[in-house]
N, C-alpha and C positions, 0 to 999 in steps of 0.2 A: 489469270489465263479466262478467266469467263470472256472478260476483256474481248482476248486478242480472239477466242471464239468469235463472238459475234459480231467482231470486224471485220472476218476471213469470211464474211456472208457472201451473198450478191445482192442487192441496196430492196437493186424491188423483180426478183427471178418473171421469168415473162412464161415460163418453161412453167408445165402442169408440173412434169418429175421433178423439179430444179425444186416449187414453190415445195413439193408434198413433203423432200426432206429438208428442208429449213424448216417449214415445220415441226415434225419432228426433230430436230434438229435441238428449236427453241424448248422440248416439247424436252428435253432430257438434261439439259443445260436448266433452266427450272426446277427437276429435281436435284438435279446435282449440287445443285446454291441453297436447293433448297434442306437438304443434304449438309452442306459445311454449317451451315448458318443453327442445323440442329446445337451440329456441333458443338457450336462456340458461343451457344442458350446454356448446353452444360459443362460446360467449362467454366463459364462467369457463375452458372450454380455452383459444381466442384466448389472455386474460388470459395462463396463468398459464408461456405459452411465451413471452411479451412476455416477463416476466417472467424469464425463459432470458437467456431471448438480449438481457434486455440489460443479465444481470449479469456474459456472456463477453461483450457488446460494454465495456463497460467493463477487462475483464481487460484481453481486450486493447488496450485503450490505458492503461494501469497497464502492459503487457511494449509497447508503445509509443517512453514514453519513455522507460526505463531501452534501451531497447532506444539511442536518441541519445542520451539523457544517458552511454551506456557509452564513447562516443570518446571524451566531456572528461577520462572514470574513466583513462580510457588514456594520456592527455596529462600527467595529476596526476602518473598513478606517474612517467614518463618524467620528469620534471622530479626527487624524487622522489627516481630509486633514483642519485641518486650518493651521499645523503644519510647514506653508511653509509658508501662511503670516510672521505666527510670527518668523519662519523663517526670509524670511527676511523684518522686521522692527531692528530685533534686530540685521542683517547685516549694514542695515544704523545708527542708532547710536551706535556701533559700531565704525564702519567710523567715523561718528561724538567723539568719544571720542576721536579716535587716530589725529585726525586735533587738538581736541581741546588743548591736549596734547602737538601733537609740537610745535602750536601754547604758548605750554606756557611755553617749557623749550628753543624755539625760547631767547621770551621776557627774561628772569632767566641766562642765557646767554648771551647777547649781550652786551659789552661793555658794562659799568659808568652804568649798567640799578641795579633799582631798587626794591627789595624787595617790593608784593605793601600792600600801608598802610594799616590797617586797621580800619573798615568807627565809626566814630564820633557814628553813635549815638550803637554804639555792640562795646564794648568795649574788651579785649582777658580776658577768663579764669585767 
């Protein structure tokens, strides 16, 4: 719009009254352009600030979600805390079973060893 207004002015006014009017007109156009420039700068600053605010809000939402999931995480950890004890107990039982297996294997492979005899109370099937 400003370029159309400037284009409507006489190129080189000869009359002093017309030259004065063109000068005043150009001053008014400059003020208008400065105002539009300031408005654009303000809009750009607003856009920058809202972009930063959006990033902070997304971060806030992520923190909030992690905080809500924290209770579920604690419950999960509480349920699995006894796993360490169970693993230790199972490892102990595994070692005992390995010892029994080794002892039985040695007994069965010893020369002159006899297979175990069934208990008289419990006949074989």
